[in-house]
CHARMM internal coordinates of N, CA and C (Angstrom, degrees):
IC EDIT
DIST 1 N 1 CA 1.4474
DIST 1 CA 1 C 1.5310
ANGL 1 N 1 CA 1 C 108.99
DIST 1 C 2 N 1.3091
ANGL 1 CA 1 C 2 N 116.40
DIHE 1 N 1 CA 1 C 2 N 131.40
DIST 2 N 2 CA 1.4582
ANGL 1 C 2 N 2 CA 122.17
DIHE 1 CA 1 C 2 N 2 CA 177.90
DIST 2 CA 2 C 1.5223
ANGL 2 N 2 CA 2 C 109.70
DIHE 1 C 2 N 2 CA 2 C -76.04
DIST 2 C 3 N 1.3535
ANGL 2 CA 2 C 3 N 115.90
DIHE 2 N 2 CA 2 C 3 N 135.43
DIST 3 N 3 CA 1.4645
ANGL 2 C 3 N 3 CA 121.27
DIHE 2 CA 2 C 3 N 3 CA -179.97
DIST 3 CA 3 C 1.5223
ANGL 3 N 3 CA 3 C 109.15
DIHE 2 C 3 N 3 CA 3 C -121.27
DIST 3 C 4 N 1.3236
ANGL 3 CA 3 C 4 N 116.68
DIHE 3 N 3 CA 3 C 4 N 123.17
DIST 4 N 4 CA 1.4583
ANGL 3 C 4 N 4 CA 122.41
DIHE 3 CA 3 C 4 N 4 CA 178.04
DIST 4 CA 4 C 1.5228
ANGL 4 N 4 CA 4 C 107.94
DIHE 3 C 4 N 4 CA 4 C -119.96
DIST 4 C 5 N 1.3252
ANGL 4 CA 4 C 5 N 116.20
DIHE 4 N 4 CA 4 C 5 N 120.72
DIST 5 N 5 CA 1.4635
ANGL 4 C 5 N 5 CA 120.52
DIHE 4 CA 4 C 5 N 5 CA 179.74
DIST 5 CA 5 C 1.5278
ANGL 5 N 5 CA 5 C 109.02
DIHE 4 C 5 N 5 CA 5 C -61.47
DIST 5 C 6 N 1.3281
ANGL 5 CA 5 C 6 N 118.68
DIHE 5 N 5 CA 5 C 6 N 144.17
DIST 6 N 6 CA 1.4747
ANGL 5 C 6 N 6 CA 121.64
DIHE 5 CA 5 C 6 N 6 CA -177.67
DIST 6 CA 6 C 1.5313
ANGL 6 N 6 CA 6 C 114.47
DIHE 5 C 6 N 6 CA 6 C -59.27
DIST 6 C 7 N 1.3370
ANGL 6 CA 6 C 7 N 117.84
DIHE 6 N 6 CA 6 C 7 N -23.65
DIST 7 N 7 CA 1.4668
ANGL 6 C 7 N 7 CA 119.61
DIHE 6 CA 6 C 7 N 7 CA 179.58
DIST 7 CA 7 C 1.5253
ANGL 7 N 7 CA 7 C 113.14
DIHE 6 C 7 N 7 CA 7 C -91.30
DIST 7 C 8 N 1.3305
ANGL 7 CA 7 C 8 N 117.51
DIHE 7 N 7 CA 7 C 8 N -6.83
DIST 8 N 8 CA 1.4629
ANGL 7 C 8 N 8 CA 121.38
DIHE 7 CA 7 C 8 N 8 CA 179.16
DIST 8 CA 8 C 1.5271
ANGL 8 N 8 CA 8 C 109.98
DIHE 7 C 8 N 8 CA 8 C -77.25
DIST 8 C 9 N 1.3303
ANGL 8 CA 8 C 9 N 115.24
DIHE 8 N 8 CA 8 C 9 N 153.73
DIST 9 N 9 CA 1.4643
ANGL 8 C 9 N 9 CA 121.48
DIHE 8 CA 8 C 9 N 9 CA 177.00
DIST 9 CA 9 C 1.5234
ANGL 9 N 9 CA 9 C 107.65
DIHE 8 C 9 N 9 CA 9 C -119.18
DIST 9 C 10 N 1.3345
ANGL 9 CA 9 C 10 N 116.46
DIHE 9 N 9 CA 9 C 10 N 122.72
DIST 10 N 10 CA 1.4601
ANGL 9 C 10 N 10 CA 122.02
DIHE 9 CA 9 C 10 N 10 CA 177.69
DIST 10 CA 10 C 1.5227
ANGL 10 N 10 CA 10 C 107.51
DIHE 9 C 10 N 10 CA 10 C -122.30
DIST 10 C 11 N 1.3305
ANGL 10 CA 10 C 11 N 116.26
DIHE 10 N 10 CA 10 C 11 N 120.47
DIST 11 N 11 CA 1.4656
ANGL 10 C 11 N 11 CA 121.21
DIHE 10 CA 10 C 11 N 11 CA -179.44
DIST 11 CA 11 C 1.5255
ANGL 11 N 11 CA 11 C 110.24
DIHE 10 C 11 N 11 CA 11 C -64.77
DIST 11 C 12 N 1.3296
ANGL 11 CA 11 C 12 N 116.44
DIHE 11 N 11 CA 11 C 12 N 148.34
DIST 12 N 12 CA 1.4692
ANGL 11 C 12 N 12 CA 120.12
DIHE 11 CA 11 C 12 N 12 CA -179.00
DIST 12 CA 12 C 1.5288
ANGL 12 N 12 CA 12 C 113.72
DIHE 11 C 12 N 12 CA 12 C -58.62
DIST 12 C 13 N 1.3379
ANGL 12 CA 12 C 13 N 117.81
DIHE 12 N 12 CA 12 C 13 N -29.20
DIST 13 N 13 CA 1.4657
ANGL 12 C 13 N 13 CA 121.20
DIHE 12 CA 12 C 13 N 13 CA -178.12
DIST 13 CA 13 C 1.5197
ANGL 13 N 13 CA 13 C 114.63
DIHE 12 C 13 N 13 CA 13 C -86.10
DIST 13 C 14 N 1.3245
ANGL 13 CA 13 C 14 N 118.36
DIHE 13 N 13 CA 13 C 14 N -3.48
DIST 14 N 14 CA 1.4712
ANGL 13 C 14 N 14 CA 121.47
DIHE 13 CA 13 C 14 N 14 CA 179.38
DIST 14 CA 14 C 1.5237
ANGL 14 N 14 CA 14 C 109.71
DIHE 13 C 14 N 14 CA 14 C -71.80
DIST 14 C 15 N 1.3350
ANGL 14 CA 14 C 15 N 116.24
DIHE 14 N 14 CA 14 C 15 N 145.05
DIST 15 N 15 CA 1.4574
ANGL 14 C 15 N 15 CA 121.75
DIHE 14 CA 14 C 15 N 15 CA 179.00
DIST 15 CA 15 C 1.5257
ANGL 15 N 15 CA 15 C 109.37
DIHE 14 C 15 N 15 CA 15 C -109.49
DIST 15 C 16 N 1.3238
ANGL 15 CA 15 C 16 N 116.25
DIHE 15 N 15 CA 15 C 16 N 114.81
DIST 16 N 16 CA 1.4611
ANGL 15 C 16 N 16 CA 121.62
DIHE 15 CA 15 C 16 N 16 CA 178.48
DIST 16 CA 16 C 1.5215
ANGL 16 N 16 CA 16 C 108.68
DIHE 15 C 16 N 16 CA 16 C -114.19
DIST 16 C 17 N 1.3230
ANGL 16 CA 16 C 17 N 116.94
DIHE 16 N 16 CA 16 C 17 N 122.38
DIST 17 N 17 CA 1.4605
ANGL 16 C 17 N 17 CA 121.15
DIHE 16 CA 16 C 17 N 17 CA 178.04
DIST 17 CA 17 C 1.5338
ANGL 17 N 17 CA 17 C 109.33
DIHE 16 C 17 N 17 CA 17 C -77.68
DIST 17 C 18 N 1.3101
ANGL 17 CA 17 C 18 N 117.18
DIHE 17 N 17 CA 17 C 18 N 177.68
DIST 18 N 18 CA 1.4659
ANGL 17 C 18 N 18 CA 121.29
DIHE 17 CA 17 C 18 N 18 CA -177.68
DIST 18 CA 18 C 1.5272
ANGL 18 N 18 CA 18 C 111.38
DIHE 17 C 18 N 18 CA 18 C -66.48
DIST 18 C 19 N 1.3134
ANGL 18 CA 18 C 19 N 116.22
DIHE 18 N 18 CA 18 C 19 N 145.26
DIST 19 N 19 CA 1.4485
ANGL 18 C 19 N 19 CA 122.09
DIHE 18 CA 18 C 19 N 19 CA 175.22
DIST 19 CA 19 C 1.5137
ANGL 19 N 19 CA 19 C 115.87
DIHE 18 C 19 N 19 CA 19 C 77.65
DIST 19 C 20 N 1.3250
ANGL 19 CA 19 C 20 N 117.84
DIHE 19 N 19 CA 19 C 20 N 9.74
DIST 20 N 20 CA 1.4673
ANGL 19 C 20 N 20 CA 121.11
DIHE 19 CA 19 C 20 N 20 CA 177.77
DIST 20 CA 20 C 1.5251
ANGL 20 N 20 CA 20 C 108.98
DIHE 19 C 20 N 20 CA 20 C -75.17
DIST 20 C 21 N 1.3319
ANGL 20 CA 20 C 21 N 116.63
DIHE 20 N 20 CA 20 C 21 N 141.37
DIST 21 N 21 CA 1.4602
ANGL 20 C 21 N 21 CA 121.93
DIHE 20 CA 20 C 21 N 21 CA 175.30
DIST 21 CA 21 C 1.5237
ANGL 21 N 21 CA 21 C 108.76
DIHE 20 C 21 N 21 CA 21 C -120.89
DIST 21 C 22 N 1.3315
ANGL 21 CA 21 C 22 N 116.37
DIHE 21 N 21 CA 21 C 22 N 128.80
DIST 22 N 22 CA 1.4628
ANGL 21 C 22 N 22 CA 122.74
DIHE 21 CA 21 C 22 N 22 CA 178.66
DIST 22 CA 22 C 1.5221
ANGL 22 N 22 CA 22 C 107.77
DIHE 21 C 22 N 22 CA 22 C -113.69
DIST 22 C 23 N 1.3367
ANGL 22 CA 22 C 23 N 116.09
DIHE 22 N 22 CA 22 C 23 N 122.17
DIST 23 N 23 CA 1.4599
ANGL 22 C 23 N 23 CA 121.53
DIHE 22 CA 22 C 23 N 23 CA -175.61
DIST 23 CA 23 C 1.5162
ANGL 23 N 23 CA 23 C 113.93
DIHE 22 C 23 N 23 CA 23 C -80.19
DIST 23 C 24 N 1.3351
ANGL 23 CA 23 C 24 N 115.88
DIHE 23 N 23 CA 23 C 24 N 175.39
DIST 24 N 24 CA 1.4647
ANGL 23 C 24 N 24 CA 122.49
DIHE 23 CA 23 C 24 N 24 CA -177.04
DIST 24 CA 24 C 1.5289
ANGL 24 N 24 CA 24 C 112.74
DIHE 23 C 24 N 24 CA 24 C -59.32
DIST 24 C 25 N 1.3109
ANGL 24 CA 24 C 25 N 115.31
DIHE 24 N 24 CA 24 C 25 N 139.28
DIST 25 N 25 CA 1.4638
ANGL 24 C 25 N 25 CA 124.67
DIHE 24 CA 24 C 25 N 25 CA 173.95
DIST 25 CA 25 C 1.5237
ANGL 25 N 25 CA 25 C 114.16
DIHE 24 C 25 N 25 CA 25 C 61.56
DIST 25 C 26 N 1.3200
ANGL 25 CA 25 C 26 N 118.21
DIHE 25 N 25 CA 25 C 26 N 17.42
DIST 26 N 26 CA 1.4579
ANGL 25 C 26 N 26 CA 121.16
DIHE 25 CA 25 C 26 N 26 CA 176.03
DIST 26 CA 26 C 1.5173
ANGL 26 N 26 CA 26 C 109.80
DIHE 25 C 26 N 26 CA 26 C -84.29
DIST 26 C 27 N 1.3368
ANGL 26 CA 26 C 27 N 115.60
DIHE 26 N 26 CA 26 C 27 N 152.91
DIST 27 N 27 CA 1.4621
ANGL 26 C 27 N 27 CA 121.88
DIHE 26 CA 26 C 27 N 27 CA -179.39
DIST 27 CA 27 C 1.5224
ANGL 27 N 27 CA 27 C 108.11
DIHE 26 C 27 N 27 CA 27 C -126.63
DIST 27 C 28 N 1.3307
ANGL 27 CA 27 C 28 N 115.86
DIHE 27 N 27 CA 27 C 28 N 124.88
DIST 28 N 28 CA 1.4577
ANGL 27 C 28 N 28 CA 122.90
DIHE 27 CA 27 C 28 N 28 CA -179.97
DIST 28 CA 28 C 1.5242
ANGL 28 N 28 CA 28 C 107.43
DIHE 27 C 28 N 28 CA 28 C -116.42
DIST 28 C 29 N 1.3392
ANGL 28 CA 28 C 29 N 117.23
DIHE 28 N 28 CA 28 C 29 N 121.13
DIST 29 N 29 CA 1.4604
ANGL 28 C 29 N 29 CA 122.51
DIHE 28 CA 28 C 29 N 29 CA -174.15
DIST 29 CA 29 C 1.5187
ANGL 29 N 29 CA 29 C 114.70
DIHE 28 C 29 N 29 CA 29 C -81.18
DIST 29 C 30 N 1.3423
ANGL 29 CA 29 C 30 N 114.52
DIHE 29 N 29 CA 29 C 30 N 177.11
DIST 30 N 30 CA 1.4693
ANGL 29 C 30 N 30 CA 124.52
DIHE 29 CA 29 C 30 N 30 CA -174.59
DIST 30 CA 30 C 1.5249
ANGL 30 N 30 CA 30 C 115.16
DIHE 29 C 30 N 30 CA 30 C -56.11
DIST 30 C 31 N 1.3136
ANGL 30 CA 30 C 31 N 117.98
DIHE 30 N 30 CA 30 C 31 N -48.21
DIST 31 N 31 CA 1.4679
ANGL 30 C 31 N 31 CA 121.16
DIHE 30 CA 30 C 31 N 31 CA -170.64
DIST 31 CA 31 C 1.5224
ANGL 31 N 31 CA 31 C 112.91
DIHE 30 C 31 N 31 CA 31 C -100.44
DIST 31 C 32 N 1.3100
ANGL 31 CA 31 C 32 N 117.07
DIHE 31 N 31 CA 31 C 32 N 26.22
DIST 32 N 32 CA 1.4656
ANGL 31 C 32 N 32 CA 122.40
DIHE 31 CA 31 C 32 N 32 CA -177.66
DIST 32 CA 32 C 1.5266
ANGL 32 N 32 CA 32 C 109.91
DIHE 31 C 32 N 32 CA 32 C -92.77
DIST 32 C 33 N 1.3327
ANGL 32 CA 32 C 33 N 115.91
DIHE 32 N 32 CA 32 C 33 N 139.96
DIST 33 N 33 CA 1.4607
ANGL 32 C 33 N 33 CA 122.23
DIHE 32 CA 32 C 33 N 33 CA 176.44
DIST 33 CA 33 C 1.5308
ANGL 33 N 33 CA 33 C 107.99
DIHE 32 C 33 N 33 CA 33 C -125.56
DIST 33 C 34 N 1.3319
ANGL 33 CA 33 C 34 N 116.80
DIHE 33 N 33 CA 33 C 34 N 127.33
DIST 34 N 34 CA 1.4636
ANGL 33 C 34 N 34 CA 121.70
DIHE 33 CA 33 C 34 N 34 CA -177.90
DIST 34 CA 34 C 1.5266
ANGL 34 N 34 CA 34 C 109.13
DIHE 33 C 34 N 34 CA 34 C -124.30
DIST 34 C 35 N 1.3382
ANGL 34 CA 34 C 35 N 116.07
DIHE 34 N 34 CA 34 C 35 N 125.89
DIST 35 N 35 CA 1.4613
ANGL 34 C 35 N 35 CA 122.28
DIHE 34 CA 34 C 35 N 35 CA -176.57
DIST 35 CA 35 C 1.5205
ANGL 35 N 35 CA 35 C 113.76
DIHE 34 C 35 N 35 CA 35 C -76.54
DIST 35 C 36 N 1.3170
ANGL 35 CA 35 C 36 N 115.44
DIHE 35 N 35 CA 35 C 36 N 167.31
DIST 36 N 36 CA 1.4665
ANGL 35 C 36 N 36 CA 122.56
DIHE 35 CA 35 C 36 N 36 CA -174.20
DIST 36 CA 36 C 1.5250
ANGL 36 N 36 CA 36 C 112.61
DIHE 35 C 36 N 36 CA 36 C -61.22
DIST 36 C 37 N 1.3247
ANGL 36 CA 36 C 37 N 115.03
DIHE 36 N 36 CA 36 C 37 N 142.25
DIST 37 N 37 CA 1.4485
ANGL 36 C 37 N 37 CA 122.23
DIHE 36 CA 36 C 37 N 37 CA 175.75
DIST 37 CA 37 C 1.5159
ANGL 37 N 37 CA 37 C 115.65
DIHE 36 C 37 N 37 CA 37 C 74.67
DIST 37 C 38 N 1.3148
ANGL 37 CA 37 C 38 N 117.83
DIHE 37 N 37 CA 37 C 38 N 4.17
DIST 38 N 38 CA 1.4662
ANGL 37 C 38 N 38 CA 120.90
DIHE 37 CA 37 C 38 N 38 CA -179.81
DIST 38 CA 38 C 1.5212
ANGL 38 N 38 CA 38 C 110.24
DIHE 37 C 38 N 38 CA 38 C -77.97
DIST 38 C 39 N 1.3340
ANGL 38 CA 38 C 39 N 115.83
DIHE 38 N 38 CA 38 C 39 N 141.29
DIST 39 N 39 CA 1.4588
ANGL 38 C 39 N 39 CA 121.97
DIHE 38 CA 38 C 39 N 39 CA 179.56
DIST 39 CA 39 C 1.5256
ANGL 39 N 39 CA 39 C 108.60
DIHE 38 C 39 N 39 CA 39 C -114.92
DIST 39 C 40 N 1.3217
ANGL 39 CA 39 C 40 N 115.82
DIHE 39 N 39 CA 39 C 40 N 121.84
DIST 40 N 40 CA 1.4608
ANGL 39 C 40 N 40 CA 122.97
DIHE 39 CA 39 C 40 N 40 CA 176.82
DIST 40 CA 40 C 1.5259
ANGL 40 N 40 CA 40 C 106.82
DIHE 39 C 40 N 40 CA 40 C -101.69
DIST 40 C 41 N 1.3227
ANGL 40 CA 40 C 41 N 116.68
DIHE 40 N 40 CA 40 C 41 N 120.47
DIST 41 N 41 CA 1.4595
ANGL 40 C 41 N 41 CA 121.11
DIHE 40 CA 40 C 41 N 41 CA -177.75
DIST 41 CA 41 C 1.5164
ANGL 41 N 41 CA 41 C 112.74
DIHE 40 C 41 N 41 CA 41 C -72.41
DIST 41 C 42 N 1.3328
ANGL 41 CA 41 C 42 N 117.13
DIHE 41 N 41 CA 41 C 42 N -173.85
DIST 42 N 42 CA 1.4619
ANGL 41 C 42 N 42 CA 121.52
DIHE 41 CA 41 C 42 N 42 CA -179.21
DIST 42 CA 42 C 1.5294
ANGL 42 N 42 CA 42 C 112.48
DIHE 41 C 42 N 42 CA 42 C -74.76
DIST 42 C 43 N 1.3322
ANGL 42 CA 42 C 43 N 115.57
DIHE 42 N 42 CA 42 C 43 N 152.02
DIST 43 N 43 CA 1.4663
ANGL 42 C 43 N 43 CA 123.36
DIHE 42 CA 42 C 43 N 43 CA 174.78
DIST 43 CA 43 C 1.5211
ANGL 43 N 43 CA 43 C 113.33
DIHE 42 C 43 N 43 CA 43 C 57.72
DIST 43 C 44 N 1.3186
ANGL 43 CA 43 C 44 N 117.42
DIHE 43 N 43 CA 43 C 44 N 38.06
DIST 44 N 44 CA 1.4615
ANGL 43 C 44 N 44 CA 122.72
DIHE 43 CA 43 C 44 N 44 CA 179.23
DIST 44 CA 44 C 1.5270
ANGL 44 N 44 CA 44 C 108.73
DIHE 43 C 44 N 44 CA 44 C -100.00
DIST 44 C 45 N 1.3343
ANGL 44 CA 44 C 45 N 116.57
DIHE 44 N 44 CA 44 C 45 N 141.34
DIST 45 N 45 CA 1.4624
ANGL 44 C 45 N 45 CA 122.41
DIHE 44 CA 44 C 45 N 45 CA 174.67
DIST 45 CA 45 C 1.5172
ANGL 45 N 45 CA 45 C 107.91
DIHE 44 C 45 N 45 CA 45 C -118.44
DIST 45 C 46 N 1.3318
ANGL 45 CA 45 C 46 N 116.71
DIHE 45 N 45 CA 45 C 46 N 121.46
DIST 46 N 46 CA 1.4625
ANGL 45 C 46 N 46 CA 121.67
DIHE 45 CA 45 C 46 N 46 CA 175.75
DIST 46 CA 46 C 1.5205
ANGL 46 N 46 CA 46 C 106.83
DIHE 45 C 46 N 46 CA 46 C -126.99
DIST 46 C 47 N 1.3379
ANGL 46 CA 46 C 47 N 116.28
DIHE 46 N 46 CA 46 C 47 N 120.82
DIST 47 N 47 CA 1.4594
ANGL 46 C 47 N 47 CA 120.27
DIHE 46 CA 46 C 47 N 47 CA -178.22
DIST 47 CA 47 C 1.5201
ANGL 47 N 47 CA 47 C 109.93
DIHE 46 C 47 N 47 CA 47 C -140.61
DIST 47 C 48 N 1.3256
ANGL 47 CA 47 C 48 N 116.69
DIHE 47 N 47 CA 47 C 48 N -173.21
DIST 48 N 48 CA 1.4552
ANGL 47 C 48 N 48 CA 121.35
DIHE 47 CA 47 C 48 N 48 CA -178.50
DIST 48 CA 48 C 1.5193
ANGL 48 N 48 CA 48 C 110.85
DIHE 47 C 48 N 48 CA 48 C 69.27
DIST 48 C 49 N 1.3249
ANGL 48 CA 48 C 49 N 115.21
DIHE 48 N 48 CA 48 C 49 N -166.79
DIST 49 N 49 CA 1.4700
ANGL 48 C 49 N 49 CA 121.64
DIHE 48 CA 48 C 49 N 49 CA 178.18
DIST 49 CA 49 C 1.5268
ANGL 49 N 49 CA 49 C 107.95
DIHE 48 C 49 N 49 CA 49 C -88.28
DIST 49 C 50 N 1.3236
ANGL 49 CA 49 C 50 N 116.07
DIHE 49 N 49 CA 49 C 50 N 74.03
DIST 50 N 50 CA 1.4629
ANGL 49 C 50 N 50 CA 122.13
DIHE 49 CA 49 C 50 N 50 CA -173.90
DIST 50 CA 50 C 1.5231
ANGL 50 N 50 CA 50 C 110.28
DIHE 49 C 50 N 50 CA 50 C -108.81
DIST 50 C 51 N 1.3390
ANGL 50 CA 50 C 51 N 115.40
DIHE 50 N 50 CA 50 C 51 N 132.41
DIST 51 N 51 CA 1.4648
ANGL 50 C 51 N 51 CA 121.31
DIHE 50 CA 50 C 51 N 51 CA 176.15
DIST 51 CA 51 C 1.5227
ANGL 51 N 51 CA 51 C 108.78
DIHE 50 C 51 N 51 CA 51 C -117.71
DIST 51 C 52 N 1.3119
ANGL 51 CA 51 C 52 N 115.55
DIHE 51 N 51 CA 51 C 52 N 130.48
DIST 52 N 52 CA 1.4590
ANGL 51 C 52 N 52 CA 121.50
DIHE 51 CA 51 C 52 N 52 CA 176.34
DIST 52 CA 52 C 1.5225
ANGL 52 N 52 CA 52 C 106.58
DIHE 51 C 52 N 52 CA 52 C -119.08
DIST 52 C 53 N 1.3202
ANGL 52 CA 52 C 53 N 116.78
DIHE 52 N 52 CA 52 C 53 N 131.68
DIST 53 N 53 CA 1.4591
ANGL 52 C 53 N 53 CA 121.49
DIHE 52 CA 52 C 53 N 53 CA -176.15
DIST 53 CA 53 C 1.5196
ANGL 53 N 53 CA 53 C 113.93
DIHE 52 C 53 N 53 CA 53 C -72.70
DIST 53 C 54 N 1.3166
ANGL 53 CA 53 C 54 N 114.95
DIHE 53 N 53 CA 53 C 54 N -169.99
DIST 54 N 54 CA 1.4662
ANGL 53 C 54 N 54 CA 122.34
DIHE 53 CA 53 C 54 N 54 CA -179.28
DIST 54 CA 54 C 1.5245
ANGL 54 N 54 CA 54 C 111.09
DIHE 53 C 54 N 54 CA 54 C -82.23
DIST 54 C 55 N 1.3365
ANGL 54 CA 54 C 55 N 115.18
DIHE 54 N 54 CA 54 C 55 N 151.49
DIST 55 N 55 CA 1.4662
ANGL 54 C 55 N 55 CA 123.42
DIHE 54 CA 54 C 55 N 55 CA 174.38
DIST 55 CA 55 C 1.5307
ANGL 55 N 55 CA 55 C 113.12
DIHE 54 C 55 N 55 CA 55 C 57.57
DIST 55 C 56 N 1.3297
ANGL 55 CA 55 C 56 N 117.77
DIHE 55 N 55 CA 55 C 56 N 34.53
DIST 56 N 56 CA 1.4674
ANGL 55 C 56 N 56 CA 122.19
DIHE 55 CA 55 C 56 N 56 CA 177.41
DIST 56 CA 56 C 1.5218
ANGL 56 N 56 CA 56 C 110.12
DIHE 55 C 56 N 56 CA 56 C -96.33
DIST 56 C 57 N 1.3162
ANGL 56 CA 56 C 57 N 116.04
DIHE 56 N 56 CA 56 C 57 N 161.43
DIST 57 N 57 CA 1.4647
ANGL 56 C 57 N 57 CA 122.79
DIHE 56 CA 56 C 57 N 57 CA 175.00
DIST 57 CA 57 C 1.5187
ANGL 57 N 57 CA 57 C 107.79
DIHE 56 C 57 N 57 CA 57 C -126.27
DIST 57 C 58 N 1.3232
ANGL 57 CA 57 C 58 N 116.78
DIHE 57 N 57 CA 57 C 58 N 124.30
DIST 58 N 58 CA 1.4626
ANGL 57 C 58 N 58 CA 122.02
DIHE 57 CA 57 C 58 N 58 CA 177.09
DIST 58 CA 58 C 1.5205
ANGL 58 N 58 CA 58 C 106.77
DIHE 57 C 58 N 58 CA 58 C -111.67
DIST 58 C 59 N 1.3245
ANGL 58 CA 58 C 59 N 115.87
DIHE 58 N 58 CA 58 C 59 N 119.37
DIST 59 N 59 CA 1.4646
ANGL 58 C 59 N 59 CA 121.27
DIHE 58 CA 58 C 59 N 59 CA -172.61
DIST 59 CA 59 C 1.5186
ANGL 59 N 59 CA 59 C 113.45
DIHE 58 C 59 N 59 CA 59 C -78.79
DIST 59 C 60 N 1.3117
ANGL 59 CA 59 C 60 N 114.38
DIHE 59 N 59 CA 59 C 60 N 162.80
DIST 60 N 60 CA 1.4578
ANGL 59 C 60 N 60 CA 124.62
DIHE 59 CA 59 C 60 N 60 CA -178.91
DIST 60 CA 60 C 1.5326
ANGL 60 N 60 CA 60 C 112.04
DIHE 59 C 60 N 60 CA 60 C -49.07
DIST 60 C 61 N 1.3303
ANGL 60 CA 60 C 61 N 115.46
DIHE 60 N 60 CA 60 C 61 N 131.51
DIST 61 N 61 CA 1.4547
ANGL 60 C 61 N 61 CA 121.72
DIHE 60 CA 60 C 61 N 61 CA 173.39
DIST 61 CA 61 C 1.5145
ANGL 61 N 61 CA 61 C 115.67
DIHE 60 C 61 N 61 CA 61 C 80.70
DIST 61 C 62 N 1.3256
ANGL 61 CA 61 C 62 N 118.81
DIHE 61 N 61 CA 61 C 62 N 2.35
DIST 62 N 62 CA 1.4655
ANGL 61 C 62 N 62 CA 120.88
DIHE 61 CA 61 C 62 N 62 CA -179.25
DIST 62 CA 62 C 1.5270
ANGL 62 N 62 CA 62 C 110.81
DIHE 61 C 62 N 62 CA 62 C -66.55
DIST 62 C 63 N 1.3323
ANGL 62 CA 62 C 63 N 115.50
DIHE 62 N 62 CA 62 C 63 N 147.56
DIST 63 N 63 CA 1.4636
ANGL 62 C 63 N 63 CA 122.36
DIHE 62 CA 62 C 63 N 63 CA 175.72
DIST 63 CA 63 C 1.5189
ANGL 63 N 63 CA 63 C 106.94
DIHE 62 C 63 N 63 CA 63 C -126.69
DIST 63 C 64 N 1.3481
ANGL 63 CA 63 C 64 N 116.71
DIHE 63 N 63 CA 63 C 64 N 125.89
DIST 64 N 64 CA 1.4632
ANGL 63 C 64 N 64 CA 121.60
DIHE 63 CA 63 C 64 N 64 CA -178.71
DIST 64 CA 64 C 1.5171
ANGL 64 N 64 CA 64 C 110.08
DIHE 63 C 64 N 64 CA 64 C -132.31
DIST 64 C 65 N 1.3271
ANGL 64 CA 64 C 65 N 115.75
DIHE 64 N 64 CA 64 C 65 N 142.11
DIST 65 N 65 CA 1.4543
ANGL 64 C 65 N 65 CA 120.86
DIHE 64 CA 64 C 65 N 65 CA 172.18
DIST 65 CA 65 C 1.5068
ANGL 65 N 65 CA 65 C 115.78
DIHE 64 C 65 N 65 CA 65 C 85.54
DIST 65 C 66 N 1.3109
ANGL 65 CA 65 C 66 N 118.37
DIHE 65 N 65 CA 65 C 66 N 2.02
DIST 66 N 66 CA 1.4659
ANGL 65 C 66 N 66 CA 120.07
DIHE 65 CA 65 C 66 N 66 CA 178.80
DIST 66 CA 66 C 1.5273
ANGL 66 N 66 CA 66 C 108.87
DIHE 65 C 66 N 66 CA 66 C -100.16
DIST 66 C 67 N 1.3335
ANGL 66 CA 66 C 67 N 117.39
DIHE 66 N 66 CA 66 C 67 N 159.69
DIST 67 N 67 CA 1.4685
ANGL 66 C 67 N 67 CA 120.06
DIHE 66 CA 66 C 67 N 67 CA 179.46
DIST 67 CA 67 C 1.5324
ANGL 67 N 67 CA 67 C 110.85
DIHE 66 C 67 N 67 CA 67 C -61.98
DIST 67 C 68 N 1.3419
ANGL 67 CA 67 C 68 N 117.25
DIHE 67 N 67 CA 67 C 68 N 147.74
DIST 68 N 68 CA 1.4625
ANGL 67 C 68 N 68 CA 119.38
DIHE 67 CA 67 C 68 N 68 CA 178.26
DIST 68 CA 68 C 1.5251
ANGL 68 N 68 CA 68 C 111.36
DIHE 67 C 68 N 68 CA 68 C -69.31
DIST 68 C 69 N 1.3149
ANGL 68 CA 68 C 69 N 115.54
DIHE 68 N 68 CA 68 C 69 N 155.56
DIST 69 N 69 CA 1.4580
ANGL 68 C 69 N 69 CA 120.22
DIHE 68 CA 68 C 69 N 69 CA 177.10
DIST 69 CA 69 C 1.5215
ANGL 69 N 69 CA 69 C 109.55
DIHE 68 C 69 N 69 CA 69 C -80.00
DIST 69 C 70 N 1.3270
ANGL 69 CA 69 C 70 N 116.42
DIHE 69 N 69 CA 69 C 70 N 147.66
DIST 70 N 70 CA 1.4638
ANGL 69 C 70 N 70 CA 120.98
DIHE 69 CA 69 C 70 N 70 CA 174.66
DIST 70 CA 70 C 1.5121
ANGL 70 N 70 CA 70 C 109.49
DIHE 69 C 70 N 70 CA 70 C -77.62
DIST 70 C 71 N 1.3329
ANGL 70 CA 70 C 71 N 115.59
DIHE 70 N 70 CA 70 C 71 N 154.33
DIST 71 N 71 CA 1.4725
ANGL 70 C 71 N 71 CA 119.87
DIHE 70 CA 70 C 71 N 71 CA 176.16
DIST 71 CA 71 C 1.4983
ANGL 71 N 71 CA 71 C 111.31
DIHE 70 C 71 N 71 CA 71 C -75.17
END
COOR INIT
IC SEED 1 N 1 CA 1 C
IC BUILD
């Protein structure tokens, strides 16, 4: 069963497989795909055309799929 914390935001176009857990204050964008059993920690931002496989762990505060910062 997929679990999404009440404070998390998941875009309607995001694809979440079974058993995915989304932690507090995390944001999952439109074109994101997350495989089964993956756990997204708190305060995570995943955007862009990002695919995360099955049984992965994304730690607190991670940012994926956004443009890199300039020096």
